[in-house]
C-alpha positions as CSV (number, residue, x, y, z in Angstrom):
1,M,55.7,182.4,170.4
2,I,52.4,181.3,171.8
3,E,54.1,178.7,174.0
4,L,56.5,181.5,175.3
5,L,53.6,183.8,176.0
6,A,51.9,181.1,178.0
7,R,55.0,180.0,180.0
8,L,56.5,183.3,181.1
9,D,56.6,183.7,184.8
10,P,53.5,185.8,185.7
11,R,55.2,186.9,188.9
12,R,57.8,188.8,186.8
13,F,56.0,189.6,183.6
14,R,52.7,191.0,182.5
15,V,52.2,190.0,178.9
16,H,50.5,192.3,176.3
17,P,50.0,190.3,173.0
18,V,49.9,192.5,169.9
19,C,49.1,191.5,166.3
20,F,48.2,193.1,162.9
21,H,44.9,191.4,162.3
22,S,42.4,189.6,164.6
23,E,41.8,186.6,162.3
24,G,43.4,183.3,161.3
25,A,43.6,179.9,162.9
26,W,46.0,181.0,165.6
27,F,44.3,184.2,166.8
28,E,41.9,182.5,169.2
29,R,44.9,180.9,171.0
30,I,46.3,184.1,172.2
31,T,43.0,185.6,173.4
32,G,43.0,183.8,176.8
33,F,45.7,185.9,178.4
34,H,44.9,188.4,181.3
35,E,45.7,191.3,179.0
36,P,43.5,191.7,175.8
37,V,45.2,191.4,172.4
38,A,45.9,194.7,170.9
39,V,45.4,195.0,167.1
40,F,47.0,197.5,164.8
41,P,45.9,196.5,161.2
42,I,48.2,197.5,158.3
43,H,48.1,196.5,154.6
44,G,51.6,197.4,153.4
45,F,54.4,199.8,154.3
46,R,53.7,202.3,151.5
47,R,50.3,203.4,152.8
48,P,49.9,206.5,155.0
49,H,47.6,204.5,157.2
50,T,50.6,202.4,158.3
51,T,52.4,205.5,159.6
52,R,49.3,206.4,161.6
53,Q,49.1,202.9,163.0
54,L,52.8,203.0,163.9
55,L,52.3,206.2,165.9
56,A,49.2,204.8,167.5
57,F,51.2,201.7,168.6
58,A,53.9,204.0,170.0
59,R,51.3,205.8,172.1
60,W,49.9,202.5,173.2
61,C,53.3,201.5,174.5
62,R,53.8,204.8,176.3
63,D,50.3,204.6,177.9
64,R,51.0,201.1,179.3
65,Q,54.6,201.9,180.3
66,I,55.9,198.9,178.3
67,K,59.4,198.0,179.5
68,V,60.2,195.2,177.1
69,L,59.2,195.2,173.4
70,Q,59.9,192.0,171.5
71,T,59.0,191.7,167.8
72,C,58.7,188.2,166.3
73,E,58.8,188.4,162.5
74,L,60.0,190.4,159.5
75,Y,56.9,192.7,159.4
76,S,56.8,193.2,163.2
77,N,60.5,194.1,163.2
78,I,59.9,196.8,160.6
79,F,56.8,198.2,162.3
80,G,57.4,197.7,166.0
81,L,61.1,198.5,166.6
82,P,60.9,202.1,165.3
83,A,57.7,202.6,167.3
84,G,59.5,201.4,170.3
85,V,62.1,204.2,169.9
86,L,59.3,206.8,169.6
87,A,57.7,205.4,172.8
88,S,61.1,205.3,174.6
89,V,60.6,201.6,175.5
90,P,63.7,200.8,177.6
91,V,64.4,197.3,176.1
92,R,63.7,196.6,172.4
93,L,64.3,193.1,171.0
94,G,64.0,192.2,167.3
95,S,64.1,188.7,165.9
96,R,65.5,186.7,162.9
97,R,63.8,183.4,162.1
98,G,64.5,183.1,158.4
99,L,67.3,183.4,155.9
100,I,65.7,184.4,152.6
101,E,63.5,187.6,152.6
102,P,62.3,190.0,149.9
103,A,65.0,192.5,149.0
104,G,62.9,195.6,149.6
105,L,61.6,194.4,153.0
106,Q,65.1,193.2,153.9
107,R,66.4,196.8,153.5
108,L,63.6,198.1,155.7
109,Q,64.4,195.5,158.3
110,R,68.1,196.4,158.3
111,V,67.1,200.0,159.2
112,A,64.6,198.8,161.8
113,Y,67.3,196.6,163.5
114,R,69.2,199.8,164.4
115,A,66.4,200.5,166.8
116,A,66.9,197.2,168.6
117,H,69.2,196.6,171.6
118,R,69.4,192.9,170.7
119,I,68.3,190.7,167.8
120,V,67.3,187.2,168.8
121,A,68.2,184.5,166.2
122,N,66.6,181.1,166.4
123,S,69.8,179.4,165.0
124,Q,73.4,179.9,164.4
125,A,72.7,180.1,160.7
126,A,70.2,183.0,161.3
127,A,72.8,184.7,163.5
128,D,75.5,184.3,160.7
129,R,73.0,185.9,158.3
130,L,72.5,188.9,160.6
131,R,76.3,189.5,160.7
132,I,76.5,189.3,156.9
133,E,73.8,192.0,156.8
134,G,75.9,194.2,159.0
135,V,74.3,193.7,162.4
136,P,77.1,194.0,165.0
137,Q,77.9,190.8,166.7
138,H,77.4,192.1,170.2
139,K,73.7,192.8,169.3
140,V,73.0,189.1,168.3
141,R,71.7,186.5,170.7
142,V,70.9,182.9,169.7
143,I,67.9,181.2,171.4
144,P,66.8,178.1,169.5
145,N,63.2,177.2,169.3
146,G,61.7,174.9,171.9
147,I,59.4,171.9,171.7
148,D,57.4,169.7,174.1
149,A,58.6,166.3,173.2
150,A,55.9,164.7,175.4
151,L,53.3,165.7,172.8
152,F,54.9,163.4,170.2
153,P,54.5,159.6,170.7
154,V,57.5,157.8,169.4
155,R,56.9,155.9,166.2
156,R,58.1,152.4,165.9
157,Y,59.5,151.7,162.5
158,S,57.1,149.6,160.4
159,M,58.0,147.5,157.4
160,R,54.5,147.9,155.7
161,P,53.2,150.2,154.6
162,R,56.3,152.4,154.3
163,R,55.3,156.0,154.9
164,I,57.5,159.0,153.9
165,T,56.2,162.3,155.2
166,A,57.0,165.9,154.4
167,L,55.5,168.7,156.6
168,A,55.9,172.3,155.3
169,C,54.3,175.3,153.9
170,L,54.0,174.6,150.2
171,R,56.3,177.4,149.0
172,E,59.0,177.3,146.4
173,E,61.9,177.5,148.8
174,K,60.7,174.2,150.5
175,R,61.6,172.4,147.2
176,L,59.1,169.7,147.6
177,D,59.3,169.2,143.9
178,V,62.7,167.5,144.6
179,L,60.9,164.9,146.8
180,I,58.4,164.3,144.0
181,A,61.1,164.0,141.4
182,A,62.9,161.5,143.6
183,A,59.7,159.5,144.2
184,P,59.7,157.3,141.0
185,R,63.1,155.8,142.0
186,I,61.9,155.1,145.5
187,I,58.6,153.6,144.3
188,A,60.4,151.4,141.8
189,R,62.4,149.9,144.7
190,Y,59.5,149.8,147.2
191,P,56.2,149.7,145.3
192,D,54.1,149.9,148.5
193,V,55.7,153.2,149.7
194,E,53.3,156.0,150.6
195,I,54.5,159.6,150.2
196,R,52.5,162.2,152.2
197,I,52.8,165.9,152.1
198,A,51.2,168.0,154.8
199,G,50.7,171.7,154.5
200,E,49.2,174.3,152.3
201,G,50.7,177.0,150.0
202,T,51.0,178.6,146.6
203,C,52.9,175.6,145.1
204,R,50.2,173.0,145.8
205,D,48.7,172.9,142.3
206,A,52.1,172.8,140.6
207,L,53.2,169.9,142.9
208,M,50.0,168.0,142.2
209,T,50.5,168.5,138.4
210,Q,54.1,167.2,138.8
211,T,52.8,164.0,140.4
212,R,50.4,163.4,137.5
213,Q,53.0,164.0,134.9
214,L,55.3,161.5,136.6
215,G,52.5,158.9,136.9
216,I,52.8,158.7,140.7
217,A,49.6,160.6,141.7
218,S,48.2,157.5,143.3
219,R,51.3,157.1,145.6
220,V,51.4,160.8,146.8
221,T,48.8,162.2,149.1
222,F,48.4,165.9,149.9
223,L,47.1,166.1,153.4
224,G,46.5,169.9,153.4
225,H,46.7,172.0,156.5
226,R,47.0,169.9,159.7
227,D,46.7,170.8,163.3
228,D,47.2,167.2,164.4
229,V,51.0,167.2,163.7
230,P,51.9,164.5,166.3
231,E,49.3,162.2,164.8
232,V,50.5,162.8,161.3
233,L,54.1,162.1,162.3
234,G,53.1,159.2,164.4
235,M,51.9,157.4,161.3
236,S,55.2,158.0,159.4
237,D,58.4,156.1,159.0
238,I,60.8,158.7,157.4
239,F,60.6,162.5,157.5
240,V,61.9,164.5,154.5
241,L,62.6,168.2,154.1
242,P,64.4,169.1,150.9
243,S,64.4,172.9,151.4
244,R,66.9,175.2,149.7
245,S,66.9,177.5,152.7
246,E,66.0,177.0,156.4
247,A,66.9,178.9,159.6
248,F,65.7,176.4,162.2
249,P,62.7,174.3,161.0
250,N,60.2,173.3,163.7
251,S,59.0,170.5,161.5
252,V,62.4,168.8,161.8
253,M,62.3,169.2,165.5
254,E,58.8,167.7,165.6
255,A,59.9,164.8,163.4
256,M,62.9,164.1,165.7
257,A,60.7,164.3,168.7
258,S,58.5,161.6,167.1
259,G,61.5,159.3,166.8
260,L,61.7,159.6,163.0
261,P,64.9,159.4,160.9
262,V,65.3,162.6,159.0
263,V,66.4,163.2,155.4
264,A,67.0,166.9,154.8
265,S,69.0,169.4,152.9
266,A,72.3,170.5,154.5
267,V,71.3,174.1,154.5
268,G,70.9,176.9,157.1
269,G,70.3,175.6,160.6
270,I,69.3,172.1,159.6
271,P,72.8,170.7,160.3
272,E,72.5,172.1,163.8
273,L,69.6,169.7,164.3
274,V,70.4,166.7,162.1
275,A,73.7,164.9,162.6
276,D,74.5,163.1,159.4
277,G,74.8,159.4,160.0
278,R,73.5,159.7,163.6
279,T,70.0,161.1,163.6
280,G,69.4,161.1,159.8
281,R,70.9,161.9,156.4
282,L,72.0,165.3,155.1
283,I,71.9,165.8,151.3
284,P,72.8,168.6,148.9
285,P,69.8,170.8,148.1
286,G,68.1,170.4,144.7
287,E,69.4,166.9,144.0
288,P,66.6,164.3,143.6
289,E,69.1,161.4,143.1
290,A,70.8,162.2,146.4
291,L,67.4,162.3,148.2
292,A,66.3,159.0,146.6
293,D,69.6,157.4,147.6
294,A,69.2,158.5,151.2
295,V,65.6,157.4,151.5
296,I,66.2,154.0,149.9
297,G,69.2,153.5,152.2
298,L,66.9,154.0,155.2
299,L,64.3,151.7,153.8
300,D,66.9,149.1,153.1
301,E,68.2,149.2,156.7
302,P,65.2,149.6,159.1
303,E,67.4,148.9,162.1
304,R,69.6,151.9,161.3
305,A,66.5,154.0,160.7
306,T,65.3,153.1,164.1
307,E,68.6,154.0,165.7
308,F,68.5,157.4,163.9
309,G,65.0,158.0,165.2
310,R,66.0,157.1,168.8
311,A,69.0,159.3,168.8
312,G,67.0,162.2,167.3
313,R,64.4,161.9,170.1
314,Q,67.1,161.9,172.7
315,K,68.7,165.1,171.3
316,I,65.4,166.9,171.3
317,E,64.7,165.9,174.9
318,Q,68.1,166.9,176.1
319,T,68.7,170.1,174.2
320,Y,65.4,171.7,172.9
321,S,62.9,171.8,175.6
322,F,60.4,174.6,176.1
323,D,61.7,175.1,179.7
324,R,65.2,175.8,178.3
325,M,63.8,178.3,175.7
326,V,61.6,180.2,178.1
327,A,64.5,180.4,180.7
328,Q,66.8,181.9,178.1
329,F,64.2,184.5,177.0
330,E,63.4,185.4,180.7
331,G,67.1,185.7,181.3
332,L,67.5,188.0,178.3
333,Y,64.6,190.2,179.4
334,L,65.9,190.6,182.9
335,S,69.6,191.1,182.0
336,E,68.6,193.8,179.5
337,L,66.4,195.5,182.1
338,D,69.3,195.4,184.6
339,A,71.5,197.0,182.1
340,R,69.1,199.8,181.2
341,L,67.0,200.5,184.3
342,S,67.9,201.1,187.9
343,E,66.3,198.7,190.5
344,S,62.8,199.7,191.3
345,P,61.7,199.6,195.0
346,A,58.3,198.4,193.8
347,G,59.7,195.1,192.6
348,R,60.4,193.3,189.4
349,T,57.0,192.9,187.7
350,T,57.6,193.9,184.1
351,R,55.2,194.8,181.4
352,L,56.1,192.9,178.3
353,V,54.6,193.4,174.8
354,K,55.0,190.6,172.3
355,G,54.7,191.5,168.6
356,A,52.9,188.5,167.1
357,L,52.7,190.3,163.8
358,R,52.7,187.3,161.7
359,D,49.6,186.1,159.8
360,T,48.1,183.8,162.5
361,S,46.8,181.5,159.8
362,S,50.2,180.8,158.3
363,R,51.5,178.2,160.8
364,R,50.5,174.7,160.1
365,G,52.2,173.2,163.0
366,T,51.9,172.0,166.6
367,R,48.9,172.7,168.8
368,P,49.8,175.2,171.5
369,H,49.1,173.2,174.5
370,G,49.4,175.0,177.8
371,T,47.7,178.2,176.5
372,H,44.7,179.4,178.6
């Protein structure tokens, strides 16, 4: 989202960033735009204060004559899209970036989606989920995430030490316990292997306890929250993501941009990124033995691991650039405006509000270069 804000054509769009709370590791990185960040703090959808904030946001949109409203996450969909209707914003765009969401909030989101003209999914898997939930197909657009591959130096496969890296929020759906459960077999075959887990989350203590119980705590390092993702991946040999659910994981894109072979669950949008036997290995979710087999196979055949990494980097460069992503969003904004507004003699400068209503401290990933 920050990269998109920074890269939109200023001759066509005036960007108004919006968020819930002016805090977190990412907030400072959206304060450099020409328009100040608007803040509408809420603390749950059952509180009367949230309704007052929603009405205030609608007035804010009207006062600034916002023409395009794009919400970016579950909470901003629920909050922002109905407010856009109240404000009579001509173009209202929701988003879908995940597959599993709390049931109660999912119901609210389904209602909010009715207020959107289009829902942007970041993968075909997310688009399929929207259709399952009853969103009409004509309202769904797929725009995959972008990445700046130039930020990621290509890693040359190293025989020693052998480093296996996972990069994720430490939440239950990431199933990093599967990686830890597979670790004893991998270590038994390659005693010098290093397993590194980057990220923070509610499962950290349980995962650390698991390593102690298995007697592998000395071989597993928890790196915590990292902003230097290219450097972390640049010191890795294999990337692993054993999630049970993923829409379109940026971490896999980052690993492929780094030239790493990927071992990941064949769930959600991951097969759209990882071609089994070409850029990595796809495994069934929740199966430590399958994960261990895939990792050991790559360690046994470093030449093939190198080939997988090279093919992954090529795929990212050819298919998932930021330029492609930004062009698709700009095209969507303009086509929707063309469909809903008559041509203005004053030109095509458009006021665009971006709902960055995600906790700005929750992303552990790439540094947003290009933001001023």
